[in-house]
C-alpha positions in Angstrom: -22.4 -17.8 -24.9 -26.0 -18.1 -25.6 -27.0 -20.2 -28.6 -28.0 -18.0 -31.4 -27.9 -20.2 -34.5 -31.6 -19.8 -35.4 -31.4 -16.0 -35.0 -28.3 -15.7 -37.1 -29.7 -17.9 -39.9 -33.1 -16.0 -39.9 -31.4 -12.6 -40.0 -28.9 -13.7 -42.7 -31.8 -15.2 -44.8 -34.0 -12.1 -44.6 -31.3 -9.5 -45.1 -29.7 -11.6 -47.9 -33.0 -11.5 -49.8 -33.3 -7.7 -49.4 -29.8 -6.6 -50.6 -28.3 -6.7 -54.1 -24.8 -7.8 -52.9 -25.5 -10.9 -50.9 -21.8 -11.7 -50.5 -21.2 -8.5 -48.5 -23.7 -9.4 -45.8 -22.2 -10.4 -42.4 -24.2 -11.3 -39.3 -22.2 -11.3 -36.1 -23.6 -12.1 -32.6 -22.2 -10.1 -29.7 -23.1 -11.4 -26.2 -24.6 -8.6 -24.0 -25.4 -10.8 -21.0 -26.3 -14.3 -20.1 -29.4 -14.3 -22.2 -29.0 -11.2 -24.2 -27.5 -11.0 -27.7 -26.8 -8.1 -30.1 -26.8 -9.1 -33.7 -24.6 -6.8 -35.8 -25.5 -6.7 -39.5 -23.0 -5.3 -42.0 -23.9 -4.9 -45.7 -22.3 -3.1 -48.7 -22.8 0.7 -48.3 -25.0 0.8 -51.4 -27.4 -1.7 -49.7 -27.7 -0.1 -46.3 -30.6 2.1 -47.4 -32.5 -1.0 -48.6 -32.0 -2.8 -45.3 -33.1 0.2 -43.2 -36.0 1.1 -45.5 -38.3 4.2 -45.5 -38.6 5.5 -42.0 -36.9 2.4 -40.7 -39.7 0.1 -41.6 -37.6 -2.7 -43.0 -35.1 -2.5 -40.1 -38.0 -2.7 -37.6 -39.4 -5.8 -39.4 -36.0 -7.5 -39.3 -35.7 -6.7 -35.5 -39.2 -8.2 -35.0 -38.3 -11.4 -36.8 -35.0 -11.6 -34.9 -36.8 -11.2 -31.6 -39.2 -14.0 -32.4 -36.3 -16.2 -33.4 -34.6 -15.3 -30.2 -37.7 -16.4 -28.2 -37.3 -19.8 -29.8 -33.8 -20.0 -28.4 -34.6 -18.4 -25.1 -32.5 -15.2 -25.7 -33.4 -11.5 -26.0 -32.1 -10.1 -29.2 -31.5 -6.7 -30.7 -30.3 -6.0 -34.2 -27.9 -3.2 -35.1 -27.1 -2.2 -38.6 -23.4 -1.2 -38.8 -21.8 0.9 -41.6 
């Protein structure tokens, strides 16, 4: 599996500072290919709106930061917010 420690840490850090219930945040990498990883983010139901943001702006920003962190590790990343 591709190394995704930086991506996981960055996404956990960013999402953890957005939500109110930090203990409910889980970040799980799912390998999609040899150099492709899907990052699944789960939060408390009450925090999902905060993480997605108006018109998806916050979610888009989290995906952008994750993509940059993925470049550092040589993997393509995508972030999915799971209910």
